[in-house]
C-alpha positions in Angstrom: 2.1 -1.7 -2.1 2.3 -1.3 0.2 -0.8 -1.8 1.6 -0.8 -2.1 3.4 -0.8 -2.3 1.8 -0.1 -2.0 0.0 1.5 1.0 0.7 0.4 -1.3 0.6 -0.7 -1.5 2.2 -4.1 -0.3 3.2 -5.5 1.7 6.0 -7.5 0.2 8.9 -9.8 3.3 8.9 -8.8 5.0 12.1 -7.6 8.0 10.3 -9.4 10.1 7.6 -6.9 10.7 5.1 8.6 -10.5 -6.8 10.2 -11.5 -4.4 13.1 -9.6 -5.8 15.4 -11.4 -8.1 18.5 -10.1 -6.3 19.1 -9.1 -2.7 20.0 -5.5 -3.6 17.1 -4.5 -5.9 15.0 -4.5 -4.8 -5.3 -3.0 21.6 -7.9 -1.0 19.8 -11.3 -2.1 20.9 -13.9 -3.1 18.3 -16.5 -0.6 19.4 -14.0 2.2 19.4 -13.0 1.1 15.9 -16.6 1.2 14.8 -17.1 4.6 16.4 -14.1 6.1 14.5 -15.1 4.4 11.3 -18.6 5.9 11.6 -17.2 9.4 12.0 -14.6 9.1 9.2 -17.0 7.4 6.9 -19.7 10.0 7.4 -17.3 12.8 6.7 -15.7 11.1 3.7 -18.9 9.9 2.1 -20.5 13.3 2.6 -17.6 14.9 0.8 -17.5 12.4 -2.0 -21.2 12.7 -2.5 -20.8 16.4 -3.0 -18.1 15.7 -5.5 -20.2 13.2 -7.2 -23.0 15.8 -7.7 -20.7 17.7 -10.0 -18.7 14.7 -11.5 -19.9 11.7 -13.5 -17.4 9.4 -11.7 -15.3 9.5 -8.5 -12.1 7.7 -8.1 -10.9 7.0 -4.5 -7.3 7.9 -3.7 -5.7 6.4 -0.5 -2.4 7.8 0.8 0.5 6.2 -1.0 2.2 7.3 -4.3 1.5 4.4 -6.7 -2.2 4.6 -6.1 -2.1 8.3 -6.8 -0.4 8.0 -10.1 -2.7 5.1 -11.2 -5.7 7.2 -10.3 -4.5 10.1 -12.4 -3.8 7.8 -15.4 -7.3 6.3 -15.2 -8.8 9.8 -14.9 -7.1 10.9 -18.1 -8.1 7.8 -20.1 -11.8 7.9 -19.0 -12.1 11.7 -19.6 -10.4 11.6 -23.0 -12.2 8.5 -24.3 -15.7 8.7 -22.8 -16.2 12.4 -22.3 -17.0 12.0 -18.6 -16.0 14.3 -15.8 -13.9 12.3 -13.3 -13.2 13.5 -9.7 -10.3 12.3 -7.5 -11.3 11.9 -3.9 -9.0 11.1 -1.0 -10.1 8.3 1.4 -8.8 5.4 3.4 -9.3 1.9 2.1 -12.5 1.2 4.2 -13.9 4.5 3.1 -13.4 3.9 -0.6 -14.9 0.4 -0.4 -17.9 1.6 1.5 -18.3 4.4 -1.0 -18.1 2.0 -3.9 -20.8 -0.1 -2.1 -23.1 2.9 -1.8 -22.3 4.4 -5.2 -20.7 7.7 -4.0 -17.3 6.5 -5.3 -16.7 4.2 -8.3 -13.1 3.1 -8.4 -10.2 2.0 -6.1 -7.1 2.0 -8.3 -4.9 -0.2 -6.2 -6.2 -2.8 -3.8 -3.4 -4.8 -2.2 -4.2 -8.5 -1.8 -3.9 -10.2 0.6 -3.4 -7.1 2.7 -7.0 -5.9 2.1 -8.6 -9.3 1.8 -11.1 -8.5 4.5 -12.5 -5.6 2.5 -12.3 -7.4 -0.8 -14.1 -10.4 0.5 -16.9 -8.4 2.1 -17.8 -6.2 -0.9 -16.8 -8.5 -3.8 -18.7 -11.4 -2.3 -21.6 -9.0 -1.7 -21.6 -8.2 -5.4 -21.4 -4.5 -5.2 -17.7 -4.3 -6.2 -15.8 -6.0 -9.0 -12.1 -6.8 -9.3 -9.9 -6.5 -12.3 -8.1 -9.9 -12.5 -4.8 -8.4 -13.8 -2.7 -8.0 -10.7 0.6 -6.2 -10.4 3.1 -8.3 -8.5 4.3 -6.8 -5.2 7.0 -7.7 -2.7 6.8 -6.8 1.0 9.5 -7.3 3.6 12.3 -5.6 5.6 15.3 -3.8 4.2 18.6 -2.3 5.3 20.9 -0.2 3.3 23.8 -1.9 1.6 26.2 -0.1 3.9 24.3 -1.6 6.9 24.6 -5.1 5.6 28.3 -4.8 4.5 29.5 -2.8 7.6 27.6 -4.6 10.3 26.7 -7.9 8.8 22.9 -7.4 9.2 21.4 -9.7 6.6 18.6 -11.7 8.3 15.4 -10.7 10.1 16.5 -12.9 13.0 19.5 -10.6 13.5 17.1 -8.0 14.9 16.4 -10.2 17.9 20.0 -9.9 19.0 20.2 -7.0 21.6 23.8 -6.2 20.5 22.7 -5.8 16.9 19.4 -4.0 17.7 21.4 -1.3 19.5 23.0 -0.4 16.2 19.6 1.1 15.2 19.2 3.1 18.5 18.8 6.8 17.7 17.2 8.0 20.9 19.5 6.4 23.5 17.0 4.1 25.2 19.0 1.0 24.4 16.6 -0.4 21.8 16.8 0.1 18.1 14.1 1.6 16.0 12.5 0.2 12.9 9.9 1.9 10.6 7.1 -0.7 10.1 4.8 1.5 7.9 2.3 4.4 8.2 -0.4 4.4 10.8 -3.5 2.9 9.4 -1.9 0.7 6.7 -3.1 -2.9 6.9 0.6 -3.9 6.3 1.6 -2.0 9.4 -0.6 -4.2 11.5 0.9 -7.3 9.8 4.4 -6.0 10.6 3.4 -5.7 14.3 2.4 -9.4 14.1 5.6 -10.3 12.4 7.7 -8.4 15.0 5.9 -10.2 17.8 6.3 -13.6 16.0 10.0 -13.3 15.3 10.7 -11.7 18.7 12.2 -8.4 17.7 9.3 -6.4 19.2 11.3 -7.1 22.4 14.5 -5.6 21.1 13.2 -2.9 18.7 10.8 0.0 19.0 8.3 -0.2 16.2 7.8 3.2 14.5 4.7 4.2 12.7 5.0 7.4 10.7 4.2 9.0 7.4 6.1 7.3 4.6 7.6 10.6 3.3 9.2 11.2 6.7 10.4 7.6 7.0 12.1 7.7 3.6 13.7 11.0 4.5 15.3 9.2 7.4 16.6 6.5 5.0 18.0 9.3 2.8 19.8 10.8 5.8 21.2 7.4 6.9 22.6 6.8 3.5 24.3 10.3 3.4 25.6 10.0 7.0 26.6 6.3 6.6 24.5 5.2 9.6 22.7 1.9 10.0 19.0 1.7 9.4 16.3 -0.9 9.0 12.8 -0.4 7.6 9.7 -1.9 6.0 10.1 -2.0 2.2 8.0 -3.0 -0.7 7.7 -3.0 -4.5 6.5 -1.4 -6.7 8.4 1.5 -5.2 10.9 4.1 -6.2 13.2 3.5 -3.2 15.0 0.7 -5.0 15.9 3.1 -7.8 17.2 5.6 -5.3 19.4 3.5 -3.0 21.2 0.2 -2.9 19.1 -1.8 -0.5 19.4 -5.3 0.9 16.3 -7.3 1.7 16.7 -9.2 4.9 16.5 -13.0 4.6 13.8 -14.9 6.5 12.0 -18.2 6.2 9.9 -18.4 3.1 6.2 -17.9 3.2 4.3 -20.8 4.7 0.5 -20.5 4.7 0.2 -22.9 7.6 2.2 -20.6 9.8 0.6 -17.3 8.6 -2.4 -16.5 10.8 -3.0 -12.7 10.6 -6.1 -11.1 12.0 -6.8 -7.4 11.5 -8.1 -5.2 14.3 -11.3 -4.6 12.4 -12.1 -8.3 12.8 -11.1 -9.0 16.4 -10.2 -6.6 19.3 -7.7 -9.2 20.5 -6.1 -9.5 17.0 -2.5 -9.1 17.9 -2.5 -11.8 20.6 -4.3 -14.2 18.3 -2.1 -13.6 15.3 1.2 -15.3 14.3 3.4 -14.9 11.3 7.0 -16.0 11.8 7.7 -16.3 8.0 8.0 -14.0 5.0 5.1 -12.3 3.3 3.6 -14.2 0.4 3.8 -12.4 -3.0 1.1 -9.7 -3.1 -0.9 -8.5 -6.0 -2.4 -5.1 -6.7 -5.8 -5.0 -8.4 -8.1 -2.3 -9.6 -11.5 -2.6 -8.0 -14.6 -0.8 -9.2 -18.3 -0.4 -8.4 -20.5 -3.0 -10.1 -23.0 -0.2 -10.7 -20.7 1.1 -13.5 -21.6 -2.0 -15.6 -25.1 -0.5 -16.1 -24.2 3.2 -15.8 -21.1 3.3 -18.0 -20.5 -0.2 -19.4 -17.6 0.9 -21.6 -15.8 2.3 -18.6 -16.5 -0.9 -16.6 -15.0 -2.8 -19.6 -11.9 -0.6 -19.5 -11.4 -1.0 -15.8 -11.7 -4.8 -16.1 -8.9 -4.8 -18.7 -6.2 -2.4 -17.4 -2.9 -4.3 -17.0 0.3 -2.8 -15.6 3.5 -4.4 -14.3 5.8 -3.8 -11.3 8.5 -2.0 -13.2 6.0 0.3 -14.9 4.3 1.3 -11.6 7.7 1.8 -10.0 8.8 4.1 -12.7 5.6 6.0 -12.6 5.9 6.6 -8.8 9.6 7.6 -9.3 8.4 10.4 -11.7 6.0 11.8 -9.1 8.0 11.3 -5.9 11.6 11.8 -7.0 11.3 13.9 -10.0 8.5 15.9 -8.4 6.4 15.8 -11.6 2.8 17.1 -11.4 0.5 14.0 -11.2 -2.0 15.3 -13.7 0.6 16.5 -16.2 2.5 13.2 -15.9 -0.6 11.2 -16.5 -1.4 13.1 -19.6 2.0 12.5 -21.1 2.1 8.8 -19.9 -1.2 8.1 -21.6 0.0 9.8 -24.8 3.3 7.9 -24.8 1.7 4.6 -24.2 -1.3 4.9 -26.5 -0.9 1.5 -28.1 -1.1 -0.2 -24.6 -4.1 2.0 -23.6 -5.8 1.0 -26.9 -5.7 -2.7 -25.9 -7.6 -1.8 -22.7 -10.2 0.1 -24.7 -11.1 -2.7 -27.1 
């Protein structure tokens, strides 16, 4: 998007670090939250401030592949066309937004909405952050491998509430299945907890939070060993190019039934939240510090015009994750190969 996303996804800050056209393509207390945010923010902002001393601009890079590749592409375009020195700085979504607000970072390459709506609303409404209106469409949901769907008939999210079916996904012998719901800290991971509670499969399945690389390695292994597996999935993502996946059916998105609160907003967020329906279509937007409009107006203009699509971002992440291409080298080649598109952003 993830977030998260989004992934998608989007971290909550506790760690310092279309609808597809076919079925096969694709309680933490508030004060403790604030305590950890303060520690992480201080460390991250300090580090980014040091980078900013030697760089003209700092682009924030949260922890999922598509945001990394977009960050590198923006770095190349800005450095090549405006002669500025651009630094890439790791950081969670809250850290990057806070840093854009303070001026120690300048760009978030991929904000998942509605996943990170709380951060978007806070800083865009405040006026310190601007959003590029050109969003990349993104899907979020649950997937199984084609083998799982065909061999065991698992095709609906509601199937996961059946204890006999959930046992198919039991790998540790405790009688309950396992489902990867995202990385720790992604905003989408919190939403998946809400959805699991709302549908009822939180009673039959263990919800696994783990690094995306490890989770996708489990998917790879399940495909090779022909074992059933179910997991959080999203586009744009390279996973749909690697494997034949089936998106589980569920009731279509209904805003009236979608009430999701993030832990940053209420310590009793999970109990108060409910979402027994599919995700709405998400969109990924570049966000940038309003201060760029006066400091580097031509860069701000560029950032307001960049326009990518789902297939492009998916292919870019495929190059990095599957083909193991170097992000900086890939970005240089991508910008050169897509010069006409880039020129439309620079006008």
